[in-house]
C-alpha positions as CSV (number, residue, x, y, z in Angstrom):
1,X,99.3,-65.0,94.7
2,X,98.2,-68.5,95.2
3,X,100.8,-71.1,96.3
4,X,101.4,-74.3,94.3
5,X,101.0,-77.3,96.6
6,X,102.9,-80.4,95.5
7,X,102.7,-82.5,98.9
8,X,100.4,-82.7,101.7
9,X,101.0,-83.8,105.3
10,X,98.4,-84.8,107.8
11,X,98.5,-84.9,111.5
12,X,96.4,-87.7,112.7
13,X,94.7,-87.3,116.1
14,X,92.2,-84.3,116.1
15,X,92.9,-83.8,112.4
16,X,92.1,-87.0,110.5
17,X,90.3,-88.6,113.5
18,X,88.3,-87.1,116.4
19,X,90.2,-89.2,119.0
20,X,91.4,-86.8,121.6
21,X,88.7,-88.0,124.1
22,X,90.0,-91.5,123.5
23,X,93.5,-90.5,124.2
24,X,92.6,-88.7,127.4
25,X,90.7,-91.8,128.6
26,X,93.6,-94.1,127.6
27,X,96.2,-92.1,129.6
28,X,93.9,-92.2,132.6
29,X,93.4,-95.9,132.2
30,X,97.1,-96.7,131.8
31,X,98.1,-94.5,134.7
32,X,95.5,-96.3,136.9
33,X,96.8,-99.7,135.9
34,X,100.5,-98.8,136.4
35,X,99.8,-97.1,139.9
36,X,97.9,-100.4,141.0
37,X,100.3,-102.8,139.4
38,X,103.4,-101.2,141.1
39,X,101.6,-100.1,144.3
40,X,102.8,-96.5,143.6
41,X,102.0,-94.1,146.4
42,X,101.8,-91.0,144.2
43,X,99.1,-88.6,143.0
44,X,99.2,-88.6,139.2
45,X,98.5,-85.3,137.6
46,X,95.6,-85.1,135.0
47,X,97.1,-84.0,131.7
48,X,95.5,-82.9,128.5
49,X,97.4,-85.1,126.0
50,X,96.3,-83.0,122.9
51,X,99.2,-83.0,120.4
52,X,101.7,-84.3,123.0
53,X,103.9,-87.5,122.5
54,X,103.2,-90.3,124.9
55,X,106.6,-89.9,126.6
56,X,105.8,-86.3,127.2
57,X,102.4,-87.2,128.7
58,X,103.9,-89.8,130.9
59,X,106.6,-87.4,132.1
60,X,103.9,-84.8,133.2
61,X,101.6,-87.3,134.8
62,X,104.4,-88.9,137.0
63,X,106.5,-85.8,137.6
64,X,108.8,-85.6,139.7
65,X,108.7,-89.5,140.2
66,X,109.5,-90.3,136.6
67,X,113.1,-90.5,137.1
68,X,112.7,-93.2,139.7
69,X,110.2,-95.3,137.7
70,X,112.6,-96.6,134.8
71,X,112.0,-96.7,131.1
72,X,110.4,-100.1,131.2
73,X,107.5,-98.7,133.2
74,X,107.0,-96.0,130.5
75,X,106.9,-98.8,127.9
76,X,104.3,-100.7,129.9
77,X,102.2,-97.5,130.3
78,X,102.5,-96.7,126.7
79,X,101.4,-100.2,125.6
80,X,98.4,-100.1,127.9
81,X,97.5,-96.6,126.5
82,X,97.9,-97.5,122.9
83,X,96.1,-100.9,123.2
84,X,93.2,-98.9,124.9
85,X,92.8,-96.7,121.8
86,X,93.4,-99.4,119.2
87,X,90.6,-101.6,120.7
88,X,88.1,-98.6,120.5
89,X,88.9,-96.5,117.5
90,X,86.6,-97.0,114.5
91,X,85.7,-95.4,111.2
92,X,83.0,-93.5,113.1
93,X,85.8,-91.3,114.6
94,X,86.8,-90.0,111.2
95,X,86.7,-86.3,110.6
96,X,84.6,-86.4,107.4
97,X,85.9,-83.1,105.9
98,X,89.5,-84.2,106.3
99,X,88.8,-87.6,104.5
100,X,87.0,-85.8,101.8
101,X,90.1,-83.6,101.1
102,X,92.4,-86.6,101.5
103,X,90.5,-88.3,98.8
104,X,90.4,-85.2,96.5
105,X,94.2,-84.9,96.8
106,X,94.7,-88.7,96.2
107,X,92.6,-88.5,93.0
108,X,94.7,-85.7,91.8
109,X,97.9,-87.6,92.5
110,X,99.2,-85.3,95.1
111,X,101.4,-87.3,97.4
112,X,100.3,-87.4,101.1
113,X,101.7,-88.7,104.3
114,X,100.6,-89.0,107.9
115,X,103.0,-87.1,110.2
116,X,102.0,-88.0,113.9
117,X,103.3,-87.8,117.3
118,X,101.7,-91.2,118.0
119,X,103.6,-94.4,118.2
120,X,104.0,-96.2,114.8
121,X,101.7,-99.1,115.4
122,X,98.8,-96.8,116.3
123,X,99.4,-94.7,113.2
124,X,99.3,-97.8,111.0
125,X,96.3,-99.2,112.7
126,X,94.3,-95.9,112.4
127,X,95.3,-95.5,108.8
128,X,94.0,-98.9,108.1
129,X,90.7,-98.3,110.0
130,X,90.2,-95.1,107.9
131,X,91.1,-97.1,104.8
132,X,93.8,-94.7,103.6
133,X,97.0,-96.6,104.7
134,X,97.7,-97.7,101.1
135,X,97.0,-94.3,99.8
136,X,99.7,-92.7,101.9
137,X,103.2,-92.1,100.6
138,X,104.6,-92.5,104.1
139,X,103.5,-93.0,107.7
140,X,105.7,-91.0,110.0
141,X,105.4,-91.6,113.8
142,X,107.1,-90.5,117.0
143,X,109.1,-93.8,116.8
144,X,111.1,-92.5,113.9
145,X,112.7,-89.4,115.4
146,X,114.7,-88.5,118.6
147,X,112.3,-85.6,119.4
148,X,108.7,-85.4,118.4
149,X,106.6,-82.3,117.8
150,X,107.0,-79.4,118.6
151,X,110.5,-80.2,117.3
152,X,110.4,-80.0,113.5
153,X,112.3,-83.3,112.9
154,X,109.1,-85.2,111.8
155,X,108.2,-82.6,109.2
156,X,111.8,-82.1,108.0
157,X,111.9,-85.9,107.4
158,X,108.6,-85.8,105.6
159,X,109.8,-82.9,103.2
160,X,113.1,-85.0,102.6
161,X,111.1,-88.2,101.9
162,X,108.8,-86.3,99.5
163,X,111.8,-84.7,97.8
164,X,109.8,-81.4,98.0
165,X,110.5,-77.8,98.8
166,X,108.9,-76.9,102.2
167,X,107.2,-74.0,100.7
168,X,105.2,-76.3,98.3
169,X,104.0,-78.5,101.3
170,X,100.8,-78.1,103.1
171,X,100.3,-79.5,106.6
172,X,97.0,-79.9,108.4
173,X,97.3,-79.6,112.2
174,X,95.1,-79.0,115.2
175,X,97.5,-78.6,118.1
176,X,100.1,-76.0,119.3
177,X,102.9,-78.5,119.1
178,X,102.0,-79.6,115.5
179,X,101.6,-76.1,114.3
180,X,104.9,-75.0,115.9
181,X,106.7,-78.0,114.3
182,X,105.3,-77.3,110.9
183,X,106.1,-73.6,111.1
184,X,109.7,-74.4,112.1
185,X,110.0,-76.7,109.1
186,X,108.8,-73.9,106.8
187,X,105.5,-75.5,105.8
188,X,102.1,-73.9,104.9
189,X,99.9,-74.7,107.9
190,X,96.1,-75.2,107.9
191,X,94.6,-75.4,111.3
192,X,91.7,-77.8,111.9
193,X,89.1,-76.7,114.4
194,X,88.4,-73.4,116.1
195,X,90.9,-74.0,118.9
196,X,93.7,-74.1,116.4
197,X,93.3,-70.4,115.8
198,X,95.1,-69.7,119.1
199,X,98.3,-71.1,117.5
200,X,98.3,-68.8,114.3
201,X,98.1,-71.2,111.5
202,X,98.0,-69.7,108.0
203,X,94.4,-70.6,107.5
204,X,91.7,-72.4,109.4
205,X,89.0,-75.0,108.6
206,X,86.3,-75.1,111.1
207,X,84.5,-78.4,111.9
208,X,81.1,-76.8,111.5
209,X,82.0,-76.0,107.9
210,X,81.7,-78.4,105.1
211,X,83.4,-77.1,101.9
212,X,86.9,-76.9,103.1
213,X,88.3,-77.2,99.5
214,X,86.5,-74.1,98.3
215,X,88.1,-72.1,101.1
216,X,91.6,-73.6,100.5
217,X,91.4,-72.9,96.8
218,X,91.4,-69.2,97.6
219,X,94.9,-69.5,98.6
220,X,96.5,-72.6,97.1
221,X,96.7,-74.3,93.7
222,X,96.3,-78.2,93.9
């Protein structure tokens, strides 16, 4: 039986925008600047930031020295990393199939929100670049919760704000942390990209496929 979907939630990086390479470069840049600025004699670890909050990435890069650095250094690092992405992200980074689905849902008056592990100002900036900010019901970011994904708090907040039942909500995600969070919140999960299949979403939309709507209509009513 097909499930009736009344609300849609979008992860941002790797789901609405192909920005993972930008984020990897931004963390390397911010780390280099902080190491030079504070003359730190450490060997930062190279981390794949996919799906992780900035605080988690920072903790992994500077482990075990993180406890000695102080929260203000994390804030400096995060500002450098976020500015790096904001200065470079453009509409060309959009994942076309995702935006086509977004517009389809918007035209059908299905409320949608972005639910992201990124900081609020980056979420707002990216939504503006994609020209969907005013079409979103809410923009939920890592700033709004104590614990980001894979903790389900962001998605639980989204469900509450939409005044919806989790079983009638559909989340689009690409990462382990996001799929784990959505699953814990009781959502229906669509994985974006082949790598998402490793994390057992309910269904998968591949980037080399074009007609995602036809596939999803086999399982959901919009």
